[in-house]
C-alpha positions in Angstrom: 78.1 106.3 83.1 78.7 102.7 81.7 80.4 102.7 78.6 82.0 99.9 76.3 86.1 99.6 76.7 87.7 97.7 73.7 91.2 98.1 74.6 92.9 94.7 73.6 94.7 93.4 76.8 96.7 90.6 78.2 97.4 89.4 81.7 101.1 88.0 82.1 100.8 85.5 85.0 102.8 82.7 86.3 102.6 79.6 88.8 104.7 81.4 91.3 106.7 84.4 92.2 110.0 84.3 90.6 108.9 82.7 87.4 109.7 85.9 85.3 106.3 87.7 84.9 108.2 91.2 85.3 110.9 90.1 82.6 107.9 89.3 80.3 105.7 91.9 81.0 108.1 94.6 80.8 109.7 93.3 77.6 106.5 92.8 75.9 105.5 96.4 76.8 108.7 97.8 75.6 108.7 95.7 72.4 105.2 96.8 71.4 105.9 100.5 72.3 109.0 100.2 70.1 106.5 99.2 67.2 104.7 102.4 67.7 101.8 101.1 69.7 100.4 103.0 72.6 100.7 100.5 75.3 99.0 101.0 78.9 100.8 99.4 81.8 99.3 97.6 84.7 100.3 95.8 87.7 97.7 93.9 89.7 98.3 94.1 93.6 100.0 96.9 95.9 103.8 96.7 94.1 105.2 100.2 93.6 108.4 99.3 92.0 107.4 97.1 89.0 105.2 100.0 87.6 108.4 102.2 87.6 109.8 100.0 85.0 106.4 99.7 83.0 106.6 103.4 82.9 110.1 103.5 81.5 109.1 101.2 78.9 105.9 102.8 77.8 106.2 106.4 78.4 103.0 106.2 80.4 102.2 105.9 84.2 102.2 102.5 85.4 99.0 102.2 87.3 98.0 99.3 90.0 94.7 97.2 90.0 94.1 96.1 93.7 91.0 94.2 94.4 91.6 94.4 98.0 92.6 98.0 98.5 90.1 99.4 96.0 87.5 96.8 95.9 86.7 94.4 92.8 84.4 97.0 91.6 86.8 99.6 91.0 89.2 97.4 89.1 87.6 97.6 85.6 86.9 101.7 86.0 90.6 102.2 87.2 91.8 100.0 84.2 89.5 102.0 81.9 91.0 105.3 83.0 94.5 104.0 82.6 94.1 102.7 79.5 92.0 105.3 77.7 93.3 106.0 74.1 95.8 102.9 74.0 96.2 100.3 71.5 97.2 97.6 74.0 97.1 97.2 77.5 99.4 94.7 79.4 98.8 93.7 83.2 101.5 92.0 85.1 100.0 89.7 87.7 100.9 89.4 91.2 102.5 86.2 93.0 101.3 83.1 91.5 98.0 82.9 89.3 95.5 82.0 92.0 97.4 83.5 95.0 95.6 86.5 96.6 94.8 88.0 100.1 95.5 85.4 102.9 92.1 83.6 103.8 90.1 85.5 101.4 89.8 83.1 98.6 90.6 84.5 95.1 90.2 88.0 96.4 93.1 90.4 94.8 94.5 87.4 92.9 95.8 87.8 89.3 93.0 85.4 88.2 90.5 87.7 89.7 91.7 90.6 88.0 91.8 88.6 84.9 88.2 87.8 85.1 87.1 91.1 86.1 88.8 92.4 82.9 87.8 89.6 80.9 91.3 89.2 79.7 93.1 86.2 78.2 96.0 85.0 80.5 99.7 84.2 79.3 101.4 82.0 81.8 105.1 82.6 82.4 106.7 78.9 83.2 110.1 78.7 84.7 111.0 75.6 82.9 114.6 75.5 84.1 114.0 72.1 85.8 111.4 70.2 84.1 110.5 68.8 80.8 107.2 66.7 80.0 106.0 67.7 83.6 105.2 71.3 82.2 102.1 69.9 80.3 100.9 68.8 83.5 101.8 72.0 85.5 100.0 74.0 82.8 96.9 71.9 82.6 96.6 72.0 86.2 96.4 76.1 85.9 94.1 76.0 83.1 91.6 73.6 84.3 91.5 75.0 88.0 89.1 77.8 87.1 87.1 77.4 84.0 86.5 81.3 84.1 90.2 82.1 83.7 91.2 81.9 80.0 94.4 80.7 79.5 95.5 81.8 76.0 99.0 80.2 76.0 102.3 79.9 77.7 105.9 81.7 77.5 108.6 79.5 78.6 111.4 81.2 80.8 114.8 80.1 81.4 115.1 77.2 78.8 118.4 75.7 78.6 119.1 74.7 75.1 117.6 73.6 71.9 116.9 70.1 72.9 115.0 71.3 76.0 112.9 73.6 74.0 112.0 70.8 71.9 111.0 68.6 74.7 108.8 71.3 76.5 107.0 72.1 72.9 106.2 68.3 72.3 104.8 68.1 76.0 102.7 71.1 75.6 101.5 70.3 72.0 100.1 67.2 73.6 98.3 69.3 76.2 96.9 71.7 73.6 98.4 74.7 75.0 100.0 77.2 72.5 103.6 78.1 73.0 103.7 81.7 72.6 107.4 82.5 73.5 110.8 80.7 74.6 113.2 82.9 76.5 116.6 81.4 77.2 118.7 82.1 80.3 120.0 85.8 80.0 121.7 86.8 83.2 122.8 89.9 81.6 119.2 91.6 81.5 118.7 90.6 85.3 117.3 93.5 87.3 119.2 94.0 90.7 117.2 94.0 93.7 117.5 94.0 97.6 115.3 93.8 101.0 112.2 94.9 99.4 112.5 93.7 95.6 114.0 95.2 92.7 115.6 98.2 92.9 113.6 101.2 91.6 114.0 103.1 88.3 114.6 106.5 90.2 117.7 105.1 91.8 119.2 103.5 88.6 117.6 105.2 85.6 120.5 105.0 83.3 121.1 101.3 84.0 117.2 100.8 84.1 116.7 102.3 80.3 119.5 99.6 79.2 117.8 96.9 81.1 114.3 97.8 79.7 115.8 97.8 76.1 117.5 94.5 76.6 114.3 93.1 77.9 112.6 94.1 74.8 115.3 92.7 72.6 114.9 89.4 74.5 111.3 89.3 74.2 111.3 90.4 70.4 113.7 87.3 69.7 111.9 84.8 71.7 108.2 85.7 71.4 105.6 85.7 68.9 104.4 89.3 69.2 102.1 88.9 66.3 100.3 86.0 67.9 100.3 87.6 71.5 98.7 90.7 69.8 96.2 88.6 68.3 95.5 87.0 71.4 95.1 90.5 73.3 92.5 91.4 70.3 90.2 88.3 71.4 89.3 90.2 74.5 85.6 91.0 74.5 84.3 94.4 75.1 84.3 95.5 78.6 81.2 97.4 79.9 81.9 99.5 83.0 82.2 102.9 84.1 85.6 104.9 83.2 87.0 105.9 86.6 87.5 110.0 86.7 89.0 111.7 89.6 86.6 114.6 89.6 83.7 112.3 89.7 85.1 110.0 92.3 85.5 113.3 94.4 82.0 114.3 93.6 80.5 111.0 94.7 82.4 111.2 97.8 81.6 115.0 98.7 79.0 113.9 101.2 80.4 111.0 102.5 82.6 112.7 105.3 80.9 112.6 108.6 79.4 116.1 109.8 81.1 118.1 112.4 84.5 116.8 111.2 87.7 119.0 112.0 88.0 119.5 108.2 85.0 119.5 105.9 85.2 117.9 102.4 85.4 119.9 99.4 83.5 120.0 96.1 86.2 118.8 93.5 87.7 121.8 91.9 86.5 124.8 93.9 87.1 128.3 92.5 89.6 130.3 94.1 93.3 129.9 95.1 94.9 126.8 94.6 96.8 125.3 97.7 100.1 124.1 96.9 100.8 120.5 97.9 104.5 119.3 97.9 104.9 115.7 97.1 108.2 114.1 98.0 110.1 112.1 95.1 113.5 111.5 94.1 115.5 108.1 94.7 114.4 108.0 98.4 110.6 108.3 98.1 109.6 106.5 94.9 106.3 104.7 96.0 103.3 106.5 94.8 100.1 105.6 92.9 99.3 108.1 90.0 95.7 108.5 91.1 96.8 110.3 94.3 98.3 113.1 92.4 95.3 113.2 90.0 92.7 113.5 93.1 94.7 116.1 94.8 94.7 118.3 91.4 91.2 117.6 90.9 90.4 118.7 94.4 91.9 121.9 93.5 95.6 121.5 94.7 98.7 122.2 92.8 100.9 119.4 93.0 104.7 120.2 92.9 107.2 117.6 93.3 110.5 117.9 95.3 113.4 115.8 96.3 114.5 115.5 100.1 117.9 114.3 99.0 118.8 117.3 96.9 116.0 120.3 97.8 116.9 122.4 100.8 113.7 124.0 100.9 110.0 123.3 100.2 108.6 124.4 97.1 107.3 127.8 97.4 104.1 128.5 99.0 103.7 124.9 100.2 100.7 124.3 102.3 100.3 120.6 102.3 103.0 118.1 102.2 102.8 114.5 101.3 105.6 112.0 101.9 104.9 108.5 100.5 106.9 105.4 100.7 110.3 104.4 99.5 113.9 103.5 100.7 115.0 106.3 103.4 116.9 103.5 105.0 119.3 103.5 101.9 119.9 107.2 102.1 119.8 107.9 105.6 123.0 109.7 105.6 122.1 111.8 102.7 118.7 112.6 104.1 120.0 113.7 107.4 122.8 115.8 105.8 120.2 117.9 104.4 119.7 119.6 107.4 118.0 122.7 105.8 115.1 120.9 104.6 114.8 118.8 107.6 114.5 122.0 109.5 112.0 123.4 106.9 109.7 120.2 107.2 109.9 120.3 111.0 108.8 124.0 111.0 106.1 123.4 108.8 104.8 120.5 111.1 105.2 122.7 114.1 103.3 125.5 112.5 100.1 123.1 112.1 100.7 122.3 108.1 99.0 119.2 107.0 101.2 116.4 106.5 100.4 113.0 105.1 103.2 110.2 105.4 103.2 106.8 104.6 105.9 104.2 105.6 109.1 106.1 104.4 107.4 109.5 105.0 106.8 108.0 108.5 110.6 107.1 109.1 111.5 110.7 107.7 109.3 112.3 110.1 110.9 110.6 113.1 113.7 111.7 115.4 116.2 109.4 113.9 116.6 106.6 111.6 119.6 104.0 112.1 120.9 106.6 114.5 121.0 109.3 111.7 118.9 112.3 112.9 115.9 112.9 110.9 113.2 115.6 110.9 112.0 115.0 114.5 108.5 115.9 114.2 107.6 112.7 115.8 108.8 111.4 119.3 109.8 108.2 118.1 113.0 106.4 116.4 113.1 104.0 113.5 115.8 101.3 112.7 116.3 98.4 110.2 115.1 95.1 111.5 115.6 91.5 110.3 111.8 91.0 110.2 109.9 91.7 107.2 106.3 93.2 108.0 104.1 92.2 104.9 100.5 92.1 104.0 97.0 93.5 103.6 95.4 95.4 106.4 92.0 96.6 107.2 92.1 100.0 109.2 89.7 102.4 110.9 90.8 106.1 111.6 90.6 106.6 115.4 90.9 110.2 115.4 90.2 113.1 113.4 93.3 114.3 111.1 94.1 116.4 108.2 93.9 112.9 106.1 90.9 111.1 107.5 87.9 111.8 109.8 87.5 109.7 112.7 85.7 106.6 111.9 86.9 106.4 108.3 87.5 102.7 107.3 90.1 102.1 104.4 92.1 98.8 103.4 95.7 99.1 102.9 99.1 97.3 102.6 102.1 97.1 104.9 105.4 96.3 103.3 108.6 97.3 105.2 111.7 96.0 107.2 112.1 98.6 109.5 110.4 99.2 113.1 109.8 102.5 115.0 109.7 102.9 118.7 107.1 103.3 119.8 104.7 102.2 117.0 101.8 104.7 118.0 101.8 107.9 119.3 99.3 109.2 122.1 96.8 109.8 119.2 97.5 106.9 117.0 96.6 107.1 113.1 94.8 103.9 112.5 93.4 101.1 114.5 93.7 97.7 112.5 90.9 95.3 112.6 92.3 92.6 110.3 94.2 90.4 110.2 95.2 91.8 113.8 93.8 94.1 116.2 96.3 96.9 117.4 96.6 100.6 117.0 99.6 102.2 114.6 100.9 105.4 113.6 100.8 109.0 115.1 98.4 111.9 114.6 99.7 115.2 115.8 98.5 118.8 115.0 98.2 118.6 111.4 100.2 115.3 110.9 99.1 112.0 109.9 102.0 109.4 109.8 101.7 105.7 109.5 103.2 102.4 108.1 100.3 101.9 106.1 100.2 102.3 102.4 96.6 103.2 100.9 95.0 103.8 97.6 93.2 106.8 97.7 90.9 105.9 94.7 89.3 103.7 97.4 88.1 106.7 99.6 88.5 109.9 97.5 87.3 111.8 100.5 90.8 111.7 102.0 92.3 113.8 99.0 89.4 116.3 99.1 90.0 116.4 103.0 93.9 117.3 102.8 93.3 119.7 100.1 90.9 121.4 102.5 93.3 121.5 105.2 95.9 122.7 102.9 93.9 125.6 101.7 92.8 126.4 105.4 96.7 126.4 106.3 97.3 128.8 103.7 94.4 130.8 104.4 95.1 131.1 108.1 98.8 132.5 107.0 100.5 130.0 109.3 102.3 128.2 106.2 102.9 128.6 102.7 100.8 130.4 100.6 98.2 130.1 97.6 98.8 130.1 94.0 96.4 131.9 91.8 94.0 130.0 89.9 90.9 127.8 90.1 
């Protein structure tokens, strides 16, 4: 059902990566939250790490808006779902304002997301090596696409009072409002490594201090009243509000007949299968909608930490191991032999396992020479080469996660390799931008490097929950929890 969404909103963009989008977006979220506003945090694109800082700043789940993986048609509904009941929404962009999926025009760009949300854009400009030229730069971004409404600029890394005066004079000539000026402040820099910022879960106390410092910096340097007024100029957004239950109901007839695991209607009556979801510092990559879909499909979602927990949660009949940084914690993961043995036994008994990227590495025989769970006849190691980009994929076999022929769009982001790269029964066949098979299907295990967003294909959550329920019912693994 189409409704009118009236949440004030801003998109924080930049001419390029490294300009300070995360600094400004996170600082604004925290500064407005400190004022007592309910702030809805969002991130354009597939990034998992920035939303962790957004969640810390706002106290609400950080949510992604990815027009490639979910389709442009879901951007507004997912935004409406995440921002329901909020006073303000802040969307951090991805890369440069007009950068999107390679070779696909504006698809998955910050500009496309801003247009789909009918939201004004605030451009964060790294002014450290320019003065009057900033006006030409901003003019180019403002005029490139007339449908993108540039509401103002926040100048970052400004060196001095004199530098600020020159920048303001240039932008005044260009007619672009300056909504904030931030000086160089290395004390609030957030540490990063081979795949970006260090996740919140690995440095929570320091991350809290960083977010508080960012809020202070933004408070001191930005015109919060003007930014809030700009956000309130966003017109009503007429769209459906995404709902996990309704998404499952719509997808219920979409799984091919005769599949190994049938779809289930959302929230079926009867015992609830326990789906254990890996978390903690080593497994930080997850989309909030995944747990919501599993819950709506009838599962009881229970988190566990492979670094600390020596057993799977009681009654586990489904196991989800998402992305993260197992390479950083390989010695500790390897040292937790009781849990490695429990995971291996669960998989050997036919329990459904959905593993993405870090989960794939954890199921391998070894990672950088350290023993892992040994579920897969493959070994993983760090690599000098970064594998990064969107993928189009089709399931090449029935599995606990997807029926043969299921098509999904996903994203690869890793600096590791696993050998072999695919099992006797692969998980996916990539159709774009390259043609190859990838991943492993073995018994109830579906393991792959591909990150996916289940909101794009809710049938996978229904299918996985049905597999968990069937496994529990057979008595081979876990057991059910009472409830409906």
